[in-house]
C-alpha positions as CSV (number, residue, x, y, z in Angstrom):
1,M,124.2,21.9,27.4
2,N,125.8,24.7,25.4
3,D,122.8,25.2,23.0
4,K,123.4,28.5,21.4
5,R,119.8,29.5,21.2
6,E,119.2,28.7,24.9
7,L,122.3,30.5,25.9
8,R,121.2,33.7,24.1
9,G,117.8,33.4,25.8
10,W,119.6,33.3,29.2
11,Y,121.8,36.2,28.4
12,F,118.8,38.3,27.6
13,Y,117.4,38.1,31.1
14,D,120.4,40.0,32.3
15,W,119.6,42.6,29.6
16,A,116.0,42.7,30.8
17,N,116.4,43.0,34.5
18,S,119.4,45.3,34.6
19,A,117.1,48.2,33.6
20,F,115.4,48.0,37.0
21,Y,118.7,48.2,39.0
22,T,120.2,51.1,37.0
23,T,117.2,53.3,36.3
24,V,115.1,52.6,39.4
25,V,117.4,51.7,42.2
26,T,120.7,53.5,41.3
27,V,119.4,56.8,39.8
28,F,115.8,57.8,39.9
29,L,113.6,56.3,42.7
30,G,115.6,57.4,45.7
31,P,115.5,61.1,45.2
32,Y,112.0,61.1,43.8
33,L,110.4,59.0,46.6
34,T,112.2,61.2,49.1
35,E,110.6,64.3,47.6
36,I,107.2,62.6,47.7
37,T,107.8,61.6,51.4
38,K,108.8,65.1,52.3
39,A,105.5,66.4,50.7
40,A,103.6,64.1,53.1
41,A,105.7,64.9,56.2
42,D,104.5,67.1,59.1
43,A,106.1,70.3,60.1
44,G,109.0,68.4,61.8
45,G,109.8,66.5,58.7
46,F,108.4,63.2,59.8
47,V,106.0,60.7,58.4
48,Y,104.2,57.9,60.3
49,P,103.8,54.7,58.2
50,L,101.9,52.2,60.4
51,G,102.2,54.7,63.3
52,I,106.0,54.5,63.3
53,K,107.8,57.9,63.4
54,V,110.2,58.1,60.4
55,A,112.2,61.0,59.1
56,A,111.2,61.7,55.5
57,G,114.8,61.5,54.3
58,S,115.2,58.0,55.9
59,F,112.1,56.4,54.4
60,F,113.6,55.2,51.1
61,P,116.8,53.8,52.8
62,Y,114.6,52.0,55.3
63,M,112.6,50.5,52.5
64,V,115.8,49.3,50.8
65,S,116.9,47.7,54.2
66,L,113.5,46.1,54.7
67,S,113.5,44.6,51.2
68,V,117.0,43.3,51.8
69,A,116.0,41.8,55.2
70,L,113.0,40.0,53.5
71,Q,115.4,38.6,50.8
72,V,117.6,37.1,53.5
73,F,114.7,35.1,54.8
74,V,112.7,34.4,51.6
75,L,115.3,33.7,48.9
76,P,116.9,30.6,50.5
77,V,113.5,29.0,50.9
78,L,112.5,29.8,47.3
79,G,115.9,28.4,46.1
80,A,115.1,25.1,47.9
81,V,111.6,25.0,46.4
82,A,113.1,25.6,42.9
83,D,115.5,22.7,43.2
84,Y,112.6,20.3,44.0
85,S,110.3,21.5,41.2
86,H,110.3,21.2,37.4
87,I,108.7,24.7,37.2
88,K,111.8,26.7,37.6
89,K,111.2,28.5,34.3
90,Q,107.6,29.4,35.4
91,M,109.0,30.6,38.8
92,L,111.4,32.9,36.9
93,A,108.5,34.2,34.8
94,F,106.3,34.8,37.9
95,F,108.9,36.8,39.8
96,A,110.1,38.7,36.7
97,Y,106.6,39.9,35.8
98,L,105.6,40.6,39.4
99,G,108.7,42.8,39.6
100,A,108.1,44.4,36.2
101,F,104.4,45.2,36.8
102,T,105.0,46.6,40.3
103,T,107.8,48.7,38.8
104,M,105.4,50.1,36.2
105,G,103.0,50.8,39.1
106,L,105.5,53.4,40.4
107,Y,104.0,55.7,37.7
108,F,101.1,56.3,40.1
109,V,103.4,57.5,42.9
110,Q,102.8,61.3,43.1
111,G,101.5,63.9,45.5
112,N,101.9,62.4,49.0
113,R,101.6,58.7,48.1
114,Y,104.9,57.7,49.7
115,I,103.4,54.5,51.2
116,L,102.3,53.3,47.8
117,G,105.8,54.0,46.5
118,G,107.4,52.1,49.4
119,V,105.2,49.1,49.0
120,L,105.6,48.9,45.3
121,F,109.4,49.1,45.6
122,L,109.5,46.5,48.3
123,V,107.6,44.0,46.1
124,A,109.7,44.9,43.0
125,N,113.0,44.6,44.8
126,L,112.1,41.3,46.5
127,S,110.9,40.0,43.1
128,F,114.1,41.1,41.5
129,G,116.2,39.2,44.0
130,A,114.0,36.1,43.7
131,S,114.2,36.1,39.9
132,I,118.0,36.5,40.0
133,V,118.4,33.4,42.2
134,I,116.4,31.3,39.8
135,Y,118.1,32.9,36.8
136,N,121.6,32.2,38.2
137,S,120.7,28.5,38.9
138,F,120.0,28.0,35.2
139,L,123.7,28.5,34.5
140,N,124.5,25.0,35.7
141,D,121.7,23.6,33.5
142,I,122.7,25.3,30.2
143,A,126.5,25.5,30.3
144,S,129.2,22.8,30.8
145,E,131.9,23.4,33.3
146,D,134.5,24.6,30.7
147,K,132.0,27.2,29.3
148,R,130.8,28.7,32.6
149,D,133.2,31.7,32.7
150,E,132.4,32.6,29.1
151,V,128.6,32.3,29.5
152,S,128.5,34.2,32.8
153,S,130.7,36.9,31.4
154,K,128.5,37.4,28.3
155,G,125.4,37.5,30.5
156,F,126.9,40.3,32.7
157,A,128.2,42.1,29.7
158,L,124.8,42.2,28.0
159,G,123.2,43.3,31.3
160,Y,125.5,46.3,31.6
161,A,124.8,47.2,28.0
162,G,121.1,47.0,28.4
163,G,120.9,48.8,31.7
164,G,123.3,51.5,30.4
165,L,121.3,52.0,27.2
166,L,117.9,52.5,28.9
167,L,119.5,54.8,31.6
168,A,121.1,56.9,28.8
169,L,117.7,57.3,27.2
170,N,116.0,58.2,30.5
171,L,118.7,60.7,31.4
172,W,118.3,62.3,28.0
173,L,114.5,62.5,28.5
174,F,115.0,64.0,32.0
175,A,117.4,66.6,30.7
176,R,115.0,67.7,28.0
177,A,111.8,67.3,29.9
178,E,110.7,71.0,29.5
179,S,111.1,70.8,25.7
180,F,108.6,67.9,25.7
181,G,106.2,69.8,27.9
182,L,106.9,67.5,30.9
183,S,107.7,68.4,34.5
184,T,110.7,66.8,36.1
185,G,108.3,64.6,38.2
186,Q,106.6,63.4,35.0
187,A,109.9,62.6,33.4
188,V,110.9,60.5,36.4
189,R,107.6,58.6,36.4
190,I,108.0,57.9,32.7
191,S,111.5,56.6,33.3
192,L,110.3,54.3,36.1
193,V,107.6,52.9,33.8
194,S,110.1,52.4,31.0
195,A,112.3,50.2,33.3
196,G,109.3,48.0,34.2
197,A,108.2,47.8,30.5
198,W,111.8,47.0,29.4
199,W,112.0,44.2,32.0
200,A,108.7,42.7,30.9
201,I,109.2,42.9,27.2
202,F,112.7,41.4,27.1
203,T,111.9,38.7,29.6
204,L,109.8,37.2,26.8
205,I,113.0,36.1,25.0
206,P,114.3,33.8,27.8
207,M,110.7,32.5,28.4
208,V,110.7,31.3,24.7
209,W,114.2,30.1,24.4
210,L,115.0,28.6,27.9
211,K,114.0,24.9,28.3
212,S,112.2,23.4,31.3
213,R,113.9,20.5,32.9
214,Q,112.9,17.8,35.3
215,A,114.2,18.3,38.8
216,L,117.0,16.0,39.9
217,K,115.2,15.6,43.3
218,S,111.7,14.4,43.8
219,L,109.3,15.7,46.5
220,P,109.0,13.3,49.5
221,D,105.4,11.9,50.0
222,N,104.9,13.6,53.3
223,K,106.2,17.1,52.1
224,N,104.8,20.0,50.1
225,Y,106.9,22.6,48.4
226,L,106.7,25.1,51.3
227,T,107.7,22.6,54.0
228,I,110.5,21.1,51.9
229,G,111.8,24.6,51.3
230,F,112.3,25.2,55.0
231,S,113.5,21.7,55.9
232,Q,116.0,21.6,53.0
233,L,117.4,25.0,53.8
234,G,118.1,23.8,57.4
235,H,119.7,20.6,56.0
236,T,121.9,22.7,53.6
237,L,123.1,25.1,56.3
238,K,124.0,22.2,58.5
239,G,125.8,20.5,55.6
240,L,127.8,23.5,54.6
241,P,130.9,22.4,56.6
242,R,131.1,19.4,54.3
243,F,132.0,21.8,51.6
244,P,134.7,23.9,53.4
245,H,136.2,25.5,50.4
246,T,132.8,26.5,49.0
247,L,132.0,28.1,52.3
248,L,135.3,29.8,52.4
249,F,134.7,31.2,48.9
250,L,131.3,32.4,49.9
251,L,132.7,34.3,52.9
252,G,135.4,35.9,50.8
253,F,132.9,36.9,48.2
254,L,130.7,38.4,51.0
255,L,133.6,40.7,51.9
256,Y,135.1,41.8,48.6
257,N,131.7,42.1,46.9
258,D,130.5,44.2,49.8
259,G,133.4,46.5,49.0
260,I,132.4,46.5,45.3
261,Q,128.8,47.4,46.0
262,T,129.9,50.2,48.5
263,V,132.4,51.8,46.0
264,I,129.6,51.9,43.4
265,A,127.2,53.4,45.9
266,V,129.5,56.1,47.4
267,A,131.6,57.0,44.3
268,S,129.2,59.8,43.3
269,Q,129.1,61.1,46.9
270,F,132.9,61.2,47.0
271,G,133.1,63.0,43.7
272,Q,130.5,65.6,44.8
273,E,131.7,66.3,48.3
274,E,135.5,65.8,47.9
275,L,136.1,67.0,44.3
276,H,133.0,69.3,44.0
277,L,131.9,67.8,40.7
278,D,128.6,68.8,39.2
279,I,125.7,66.3,38.7
280,S,126.1,66.1,34.9
281,T,129.7,64.9,35.4
282,L,128.6,62.3,38.0
283,T,125.8,60.9,35.8
284,T,128.2,60.8,32.8
285,V,130.7,58.8,34.8
286,V,127.9,56.4,35.9
287,L,126.9,55.8,32.3
288,M,130.5,55.4,31.2
289,I,131.1,52.7,33.9
290,Q,128.0,50.8,32.6
291,F,129.3,50.6,29.0
292,I,133.0,50.0,29.9
293,A,131.8,47.2,32.2
294,F,130.4,45.5,29.0
295,F,134.0,45.3,27.7
296,G,135.5,44.6,31.1
297,A,133.4,41.4,31.5
298,N,134.6,40.1,28.2
299,I,138.2,41.1,28.8
300,F,138.3,39.2,32.1
301,N,136.7,36.2,30.4
302,Y,139.9,36.0,28.2
303,I,142.1,36.5,31.3
304,A,140.2,33.6,33.0
305,K,140.9,31.4,29.9
306,A,144.6,32.1,30.3
307,V,145.1,31.9,34.0
308,G,141.9,30.4,35.5
309,A,138.9,32.1,37.1
310,K,140.3,32.2,40.6
311,R,143.5,34.0,39.5
312,A,141.5,36.3,37.3
313,I,139.3,37.3,40.3
314,I,142.4,37.8,42.4
315,I,143.8,40.2,39.7
316,S,140.5,42.1,39.7
317,I,140.5,42.5,43.5
318,A,144.1,43.7,43.5
319,I,143.1,46.3,40.9
320,W,140.1,47.3,43.1
321,T,142.4,47.8,46.0
322,A,144.9,49.8,43.9
323,T,142.0,52.0,42.7
324,L,141.1,52.9,46.3
325,L,144.7,53.8,47.0
326,Y,144.7,56.0,43.8
327,A,141.5,57.7,45.0
328,Y,143.0,58.4,48.4
329,A,146.4,59.7,47.3
330,Y,146.1,61.1,43.8
331,L,142.5,61.8,42.8
332,Q,142.3,65.6,42.4
333,T,140.6,66.6,39.1
334,K,137.6,65.8,37.0
335,R,139.9,64.0,34.6
336,D,141.2,61.8,37.5
337,F,137.6,60.9,38.4
338,F,137.0,59.8,34.8
339,V,140.1,57.6,35.0
340,M,138.9,56.1,38.2
341,G,135.5,55.4,36.6
342,A,137.1,53.7,33.6
343,I,139.2,51.4,35.9
344,I,136.1,50.5,37.9
345,G,134.2,49.7,34.7
346,I,136.9,47.3,33.6
347,V,137.1,45.3,36.8
348,L,133.4,45.6,37.7
349,G,132.0,43.2,35.1
350,G,134.9,40.8,35.4
351,S,135.0,40.3,39.1
352,Q,131.2,39.8,39.3
353,A,130.9,37.5,36.3
354,L,133.8,35.2,37.2
355,S,132.7,35.0,40.8
356,R,129.3,33.7,39.7
357,S,130.8,31.2,37.3
358,L,133.4,29.9,39.8
359,F,130.8,29.5,42.5
360,S,128.5,27.6,40.1
361,L,131.2,24.9,39.8
362,M,131.3,24.5,43.6
363,I,127.6,23.6,43.9
364,P,126.3,20.0,44.4
365,K,124.1,18.9,41.6
366,G,120.4,19.4,42.4
367,Q,121.0,22.2,44.8
368,E,121.8,25.0,42.4
369,A,119.0,27.4,43.2
370,E,119.4,26.8,46.9
371,F,123.1,27.6,46.9
372,F,122.6,30.6,44.6
373,S,120.1,31.9,47.1
374,L,122.9,32.0,49.7
375,Y,125.1,33.7,47.1
376,E,122.5,36.3,46.4
377,V,122.1,36.9,50.1
378,S,125.8,37.5,50.2
379,D,125.4,39.9,47.3
380,K,122.5,42.0,48.5
381,G,121.9,41.0,52.1
382,T,125.3,42.0,53.6
383,S,125.9,45.3,51.8
384,W,125.7,47.1,55.1
385,I,129.4,46.4,56.1
386,G,131.0,48.8,53.6
387,P,128.5,51.7,54.1
388,L,128.9,51.4,57.9
389,L,132.7,51.4,57.6
390,F,132.7,54.3,55.2
391,G,130.3,56.3,57.4
392,L,132.1,55.6,60.7
393,T,135.5,56.5,59.2
394,F,134.1,59.8,57.9
395,Q,132.4,60.6,61.2
396,L,135.6,60.0,63.1
397,T,138.0,61.7,60.8
398,G,136.0,64.1,58.7
399,S,137.9,62.9,55.6
400,Y,136.2,61.4,52.5
401,R,139.6,60.3,51.4
402,L,140.2,58.2,54.5
403,A,136.6,56.9,54.3
404,I,137.1,55.7,50.7
405,L,140.5,54.2,51.7
406,S,138.9,52.3,54.6
407,L,137.0,50.1,52.1
408,A,140.3,48.6,51.1
409,I,140.0,46.5,54.3
410,L,137.1,44.6,52.7
411,F,139.0,43.8,49.5
412,I,142.2,42.8,51.4
413,L,140.3,40.5,53.8
414,G,138.3,39.0,50.9
415,L,141.5,38.5,48.9
416,L,143.1,36.7,51.8
417,L,140.1,34.3,52.1
418,L,140.1,33.7,48.4
419,T,143.8,32.8,48.4
420,L,142.9,30.0,50.9
421,V,140.2,28.5,48.7
422,N,141.3,25.4,46.9
423,A,139.0,25.6,43.9
424,R,139.9,22.2,42.6
425,K,139.0,20.5,45.9
426,A,135.7,22.5,46.1
427,I,134.7,21.5,42.6
428,L,135.5,17.9,43.1
429,A,133.8,17.8,46.5
430,A,130.6,19.1,44.8
431,G,130.8,16.2,42.4
432,N,131.5,18.4,39.3
433,E,134.1,18.1,36.5
434,L,137.2,20.2,36.5
435,P,137.4,22.8,33.7
436,A,140.7,23.1,31.9
437,K,141.6,26.2,34.0
438,V,140.4,26.9,37.5
């Protein structure tokens, strides 16, 4: 526990994988794959993967949804398998490099190869989610209870810095593509390859510095890893009511984190449609959020040391809610949008890092990967609530301001559930030691 070299190795996987999420998912692949799909579409603007009629503009969102649906079914089983095996480190390596190499394969997506792009992204995103589940489960192995907030915060901070740095380099390349003799398509493909290469290269550090550990649970004689994965998942789901405060926290996280993910997803759309900001301003704000989140994660670590992780998360959710009220009532200018981005950056890293560390304390020993698979499903698998709420509100009112304000419902409901969580009871029920501050 608390070995500095091993902790640094763990931090660097956040640095490694964040490049995929920022460069590929957040910025480049959606618009690029949509253009490739349009090039393959018929006169009506439709493509027909597996004979299914799909609008070209909907292909990438459908692939995102499909990858999320697969995560909902696959990740909990993988989590159960990881808890029964002593090859958790090898599983992390497998999914990290599967994701990294399929991401690099996106370089070959050009012309009308939209199906190749969809399949490669599907595998990469599923591998990304699987690796994160196993990565998160290492937190309980490497950090004692009183160090979890600090370690989780440093991991998130380094992740935001790494993802932001590569994105800045790729946006610089994209903006100057012509001066390098590149088309915009070539610049995008190079950026996609760079994300996979970054992921692969920096994963070497945790592979060298993380230690393998013997599983706390042994495989029954009549089971193999696949069957134990399904049976243990069923056992855990049935047993969740035995940990009512852990379950309550998971539900609260489901709601307020859905709000966080949606604000990140729609902020650029809000700036473009409501404030008529240009693309250079929007990408600048995205980069600014990444780097401010590095400091935000560390700031909230100190807040958690002073008042406890649960209270620090409550403070962050209150700031998120106030930010939406600010966007609804006062946001008018480019300067105001930068102010909103700065506030988001401060609370983004803190709310996510402390949620992870607090949840890690509520997990029974030997079931870390399994419970973190449920946590990851709550992170990625339920991010449809906010977008649906935002879209319906805009459709009914025609107002982006009311649409952004509607997301406050998720933060308020999540905050209410979080206030009902007795963190001390949850930690003790899981059989873990209480940190100095909860």
